[in-house]
N, C-alpha and C positions, 0 to 999 in steps of 0.2 A: 504494500500499498504505499503510495506517495503522498507525502504532507505538505501544503504550503506553509511556511512558517510565517510567523509574526515578525516585522521588525522590532527590534528592542527599543523600548523608552528610554532605557538607560544601559549604560555597557556592560553585558552579561559577565558574573563573576563567579559562576558556579564551583562550588569548593570541590564537590564530589565526583563531577566528570564534565568534560568539555562539554560547552552549550552547542547546539545544533544551529547554525547560522541566525544567530540573533533570537533564537526562541525561548531563551531562558532568563528570568529574572531573580536575582538574589532577595529575599525577603529576611527581616531580622527575625528570630527566634522569639517571638513575643507575642502577646494577645494582639495587639495591633496589626501584626501581618495578613489577618484575614481581609480587614479594609484595604490595606495597600494591595492586595492581590485581587479585590473587588475592581479597585481604580483602574490598575492596569488590564484587566480584563474587559472591563466596560470600553475603554478607550479601543482596544484590538476588535473589539465584536461591532464596534460604530466604523471601523475601517472596513471592516467585512461585509457590512451591511447585513448583519445578522437580527431578523425580525424580533421584534419584543419579547415575545412568549418563549422562544427558543433562548434568547439571552438572557433572560430571568432565570431559566433552567442552568444554564452555565454558570451565572454568578454565583447561586445558591450551591451548586455543586463545586466551585472552586471555594468558597466559603467553608463549607464542609470539610473537604479535603485538608485546606491548609489548618483550619481549626484544630481538627483530628492530630496534625502533624504538631503543632504547638503543647497540644496537651499531652500527648502519648510518645513523642519521638525524641530524640536529641537532633541539635544544630549539626551541619547546617540546613537552611531550607530554602528551595528553588521551586518556582512556578514555571513550567514549560506550557506552551498553548500552538497547536498547530490546525490546521484546516486540511480535510482531504477534499480536493478538487472535484473528485467524482461524485463521492457520496454527500458532500457537503457539512458531513459530521465534524464538530469540533473535537479537538482531542486534548486532554488536560492532562496533565503531569505534575503530581506535587513530589518533589524528591528531599528526603530528609535523611539525618544521620543515623537512621535504624531506631529501633525501641529504645525508650527511656527505662531506666531501674525504676523509677516509680512516677506516676501520672504527675501532669502540672497542678499549678493552686486550685485552678477551676474546678478540673474534674475530682481532684481530690477531697474538695470541701464541698459536692454535692451526695445526696441520696442516690440511689441506684435508679429511682425512678424520675430523677430531674434531668438525665443525660443519656446518651445510648441511642438515639433514635438517628442518628447522621446516616448510618449504612440504609438505613430504611427508606428516608429519603432520596438517598443516591440511587436507591435501586426503582424510585419511582421516575426519578427525574432523566435517566440516562438509557442509552439502547445497551450500553455493556460497561461493565467496570471491575477492577480487581487489583491486585496488588503482588510484588515480588522481592525478594531481598536479594542483593547482590553485596558483595565484600563491602563494608564500611558504609552502607545506604539502603535504603528501601525505596521503591517507586510505587505511588499510589495513583492509577490512572482512570479515566472515564472516558466514554466517548458520548456526546451528547448530539441527536439530529438536531440540525439548524440551518435548514433551507432559508435563502434570503427571501 
């Protein structure tokens, strides 16, 4: 599958693997990362002229994946976005430093019924999603149907 990559809004500095043609944005490993990731994604989706309903699904998926990385994984944290020109699916990757020994402050302070719905939301919004571990990092990905 060939993907068309988004131009970088800032120079990529991915610490875990080389970025692909300007498609990666480093994020600070802190709660504000989800908002920064949404801002980047919104600008890219506007460039791609993705319809509002599909853009909302992409933005919520990005937010969930980045939040999970901040709460459950080690730094570094990178966002990658691409779009398949044939299917017009938006491909999202959130790359983190692998599982953390303990949960972040928010997840650790919640009762079990206050969190844990992120993957259910992603199931509803995406055509496909998954994750895999590589030495030194984990990749969490999702594909969202996003016809213009």
